[in-house]
N, C-alpha and C positions, 0 to 999 in steps of 0.2 A: 365105645367104652372099652376099658380093659377090665377083665374079670379074673379074680384069683380064687382058687380053691385050695384049702388047707386040709391035708389028710387028718381026720379025726375031729374036724369042726363041721357043724351042721350049716348048710346053706353055702352061699358064695358071697364074695366081697368085691364090689364094683367101684373102680376108680372112675368117677364121673367127670372130673375136671382136674387139670394140673397145669403147673407152670415150671419152667426151668430158667433160672437166672444165673449169669456167669460174668465174671470180669473178663476183659479182652483176652488175656492170655489163656484163661481156662476155656473160653469160648472157642478159641482156635484149636485147643486140644480136643474138645468134643467134636469139632468138625473133622479132625483127622481120624476120629474114632467112629465116623459115619453117622453122626447126629447132625442133620441139616441145620445150617445157621438160622433158617427161618423159624425154627422151633424154639430157639433160645433167645431170651431177652438179655441184651448186654447191659451190664451195670458199670457206670463210670467210676473210676477210682475215687473221686471225691464223694460219691454217694455212700461209701463205706468208711468214711472218716468221721469221727466224732467222739463223744464221751463214751458211748457204748463200744463194746468189743465188735470188730468186723463180723464175726460169726453171728452175733445177735442182730446186727444191722441187716445182714443178708436174710436171715429168717424173717425179720419184720418186713423187709421189702417184698419178699415172696408172698407173705400173707396179704399185703396190700394189693398186689397184682391179682392174686387168686380171688380176693373178695370183689375186686372191680369186675373180673371176668364172670364170676358166678356168685352173687350174694347168697348168704345162708338162707335156706327156705324154712328153717325152724325159728321159733320165737323164744326158746328157752336156752340161754347160753350155758346152763348147767348140763345140757344134753350133748355138748360138743367137747370132744377130747382131742388133745394134741400129742403126737408121738413122733419124736425126731431122733434120727440116728446121726451121730457126729463122731468122726474118727479122732478129732483133736479138740473139740469143744472150744471154750473161750480161753485158749492157751495164752493169748497175749495178755489178757487181764490177770490171769493166774501168775504169769512170769513177772509182771510188773509188781504185783502184790508181794510175791516172794522176795523180790529185790528190795522192796521197802522194809520187809521184815528183817532181812539180813543186815540192812543198814541201820536198823533200830528206829526207823521212822514210823513204824506201825506196831501195835501190840499184838502178840500172837493170839490173844483172846478174841480178836476181831476177824481171825482167819475163817473163811468158809470153805467147806469141801464141796460145795454145790456149784462150782464153776461151770460144769457141763450143762446144768439145768437151766442156766440163764438163756441158752438158745431157745429152749422150748417155751420159757416164760415170755420172752419178747415176741415170739410167734403167736402164742395164745392171746396175748394182750391185743394184738392187731386184729385177730380173728374174733374178738369178743367171746372167746371160748373159756368157760369157767368150770369145765369138767376136769378130768385127770390130765395133768401135763407131765409127760414122761420123756426122758432122754435115754437112748441106748448108746452108750459111749464106748470108745476104744478103737484100736486099729482095725478090727474086723467088723465094726458096726455097719450095717447095711439098711437100705430102704426096706427091703423085704422083711428084715428082722423087726423094724418098727411097724410095718404093716401087720405082722403077726400079733404084736402087742395090741394094736388097735382092733384086730379081728376078735381077740378074746373078749374085749369090752363090748364090742358091737354085738357079738353072738350071745352074750349074756343079757343084753338089753340094758346094760348100765349106761350106755350112751346111744344116741341116735345117729350122730355123724362123727366120723373120725377124720382128722387131718394128719396125714403122714408125710414126713419130710426127711430130707438128708441134706446136711449142711457141712461144708468143708471150707476152712480158711487156711491157706498156706502162707505164712508171713515171710517176708524177706529177712535176711540175717539181722538187719538193723531194727526190725519190727516197725518200720515206718510205712511200709506198704505190703503188698502181697497179692495173691490171686485167690479167688473163691468161687464156690458153686452153691446154689440152693435149689433143691427140687422139693416141690410141695404139691400134694394132691388131696382132694376130698374123697372120702370113701364111705359107702353105704353097705348095709347088710341086706342080702337078698335071700328069702326063704326058698323060693322056687328052685327046682333042679336046673342045673346048667350043664350042657354037654361040653366035654373038652374038645369036641370037633368044631365048636363055634369059633368065630374069629376073635383073636386077641384074648383067648382064655388060657390061663397058666395054672398048672397044678403044682403046688409046693408041699414038701414034707417039712414040718417044723424042725425035726431033728437035724436037717441039713443046713439050717440057716445060720448056725453058730459054730460049725466045725471049721477046721483049718482049710484054707483055700490057696495054698501055695505061698510063695515069697511075698514080702511086703512091697517090694519095689524100692525105688530110690527115695531117700528122704527128701522132703520138700517138693515132691512131684505128685500129680494126681495118681490115685490108686484105682485098682479094678473096682473097688466098691463105689467110687465116685462115678465112673463110667456106667456101671450097672444100674445105678439109680436113674440116670438120664435115659438109658435104654428102656427101662421098665415103663416109663410114661410116654416114650416117643410115639408109639402107635396111637395113643389117645390124643396127643397133641396134633399129630398129622391128620387124624379124622376131623378134629375140630376146625382145623385150618381149611380142610376141603369143604366142610359144610358152610363155613363163613364165606367162602369164595363163590358159592352158588347163588 
């Protein structure tokens, strides 16, 4: 397991199972960033084509894989919360809608500012999670930031299980394809003390999660936030593969 401690919050927060999904190009980028290919599930381009936005489809696919790997052990869907970070949200849908507005094909009264939240909603639906569904959006959105939002709810007892994720979709210029990543993990609250000397234990300061972290990088390319999300769950994935091989 991977255990996270937050300064100022009681107890610890354990990531007990996780999945990483990526399209072929993104998977190759992760491999170059020292994430072994055996830890990443490749998503075929046709699997992220449909009426839904690719970001939402990636979140839903990750939820299905996580559920297959480790079904929820609680019986009350209202005790499950979903917290997803996404740097770009459902931008393809938003751009298409904006184009329809500009052309006069849609009424401005039907415009929704909740485009980012669709990612969390599609993920929550696949997880049968009916607790809070929250998106942390923007260029600096990170998995650790989403994990902190989950930790606040878990520590207060508002939910029993948190699902934290990070979803990125980078469309090509024509918006007909692109590359994407989805990281999703199940998180529990642990009351007992945990030593930072234990394996895979990380101590985080909430104030550090939302500050500036250097340049954005090239437009249309994976960012540090995307790689950091995969690296956060990589030890957990490696451990689970080792156990399965025994």
